[in-house]
N, C-alpha and C positions, 0 to 999 in steps of 0.2 A: 406798464401801469394803468387804470382806465383814468378819468378824469375826476377830481373830488366831487364834480358834481356838474350835472347838465341839464340845459331846460328846455323844453321843446312848444311849439304851438300848434294847435289844430287848426288849421283854418281859420285863421285871426281875421275880424270884421274892421280893426279900428286900427287905423296906421298910427295913430299919437298913442295909442298904449304898446304896440308894437314898437314904435320910436322909444319908447318909454323903458320899455325892457331888453332892449337890445344896448341901451346905453348902461344900463345897471349889468350886464351882462357885459360891456365891455368895459367897464370899472371894476368888476368883479370878476376877472378874467373865467370865465363860464362861455361854453359854448351852447351856440343855439339852435336847434332844429326846427326849421320852419314846414309846418305841414300845408302844401297845396291844397285847393285852391285858396288864395286870400280873397279878401271881397274887396280887395282896394288893388290898382296899380302901386308895384314896388317903389316907384320916383316919383309916389306921391306927397306934393311939399310938406304934407301935414306929418309923415311918417319923418321928414329931415328936420323940419321945426322941433320935433320932441326930442328925438336922438341928436340933435346937433352934429358936430364934428366927430362926435363919439362912435357912429355909424359903421366906420371907416375900418374903426379896432376891434369891433364884436367880430368873433368869430363864428360865423354864423351860415349853415347849410342846409339847402331849400329839396323837400322830397316832393315830387309828381302827387302824391297821393297818400292816403294814411297806408296801403298796401303798400309802397316803396317803401316809407318808412320801416315798416314791419321787417320785410326782408331786409334791409341793410342791418336792421337793429339784429336778427338770426344769423346774417353771417359776420358778426361782429362778436370773437368769442370773448369779449372783455366789457359787451355788453351789461349794464349792472339790471336793478328793476326799476320798471316801470310804474312812477308814482301819480296817479288821478288829482289834481286838487277840483273840489267839487261838492255841490253843497247838500246831493244827496248821496253822502259817507256819514257812519257813526262815528269812524277813528279818528280823534283830534290830531291836527299835525303835532301839537305841544306834546301828546304822549307817544308819538312816534320816534323809534329807533332808524335813523339815518343811516346811510353805509356808503364808501366810498364807491363811485359809478353810480351812484342813483340816477333817474332822469325825472324834473319833474315835470309833469303834463300839465298844461293850461288849455282849455276849454275855447272855444267861440265865445267872445260876447254876448252875441246875439240867440244861443241855444245852445252853451256848452258841447255835447260831445253826445253823437248816438251812441245807443244800447253795446254795439260789437266792440266801441272803444271801452266801454264800462268794463265788458267781461274780460278784455285782451290785457287790461292792468296787472300789475301785482300788489297793487294797495290802494284805496280810494279813501283818501283824506280830508276834511273839511277845517273848518276854520269856525270855531266859536264864537257864536254871537247872538243878537236877542232875536226872538224866536218869530217875531215880527216881519223883521229884516227880511229882504231876498236874496240878496249878494252884495260882494263889496267890487270894487272895480278889480278889472283880473290882473292890471300892472299893482295894485296895491295888494294885492291878495298873492300874487305871485313875489313879491317884494319880502314880504310879513313870511313864508315858508321858504323863502329862500335864503335869509336873513336867520333860522334856525338853525338849519340843514346846515351850513357854511359854520356855524356857532360850535353845534355837536361836532363838526369834525375837525373842529379847528381848521376851516378851510378856507379860512379868508386871506387876502392875498399879505404878503409884509410890504412894509416901505420899504 
């Protein structure tokens, strides 16, 4: 049976955001796929400061490239849909029906994802916000969408 939900980070640039997302994933028992290359060394003190002692509890896997990530997904019979969170989408995450096995993909803070990634996903989702604003912090955006997906799936951990 697939995980209720997972998170994938495409070539992240900012260690503090990765640390925050790994902490979130550890607390919510979500696996995290980290697609290299990262814009920082994974032993960065800023990553540790944001993730605190939660980093060791995070279920994470590293992939050397986008192609390596796709190959592994293709070989996994239980891999669900790949959902890209992007400002270049028409569908609001609040109108989307999440399903068990979905992976929420977050792009680089500095530039999102390239067109080939946009084309490879099953759906592109956005967070509705004021037109004159560019974007939210990637960790904040990820937390919002993960929260809604887990709510729909009744997938929050039981205490």
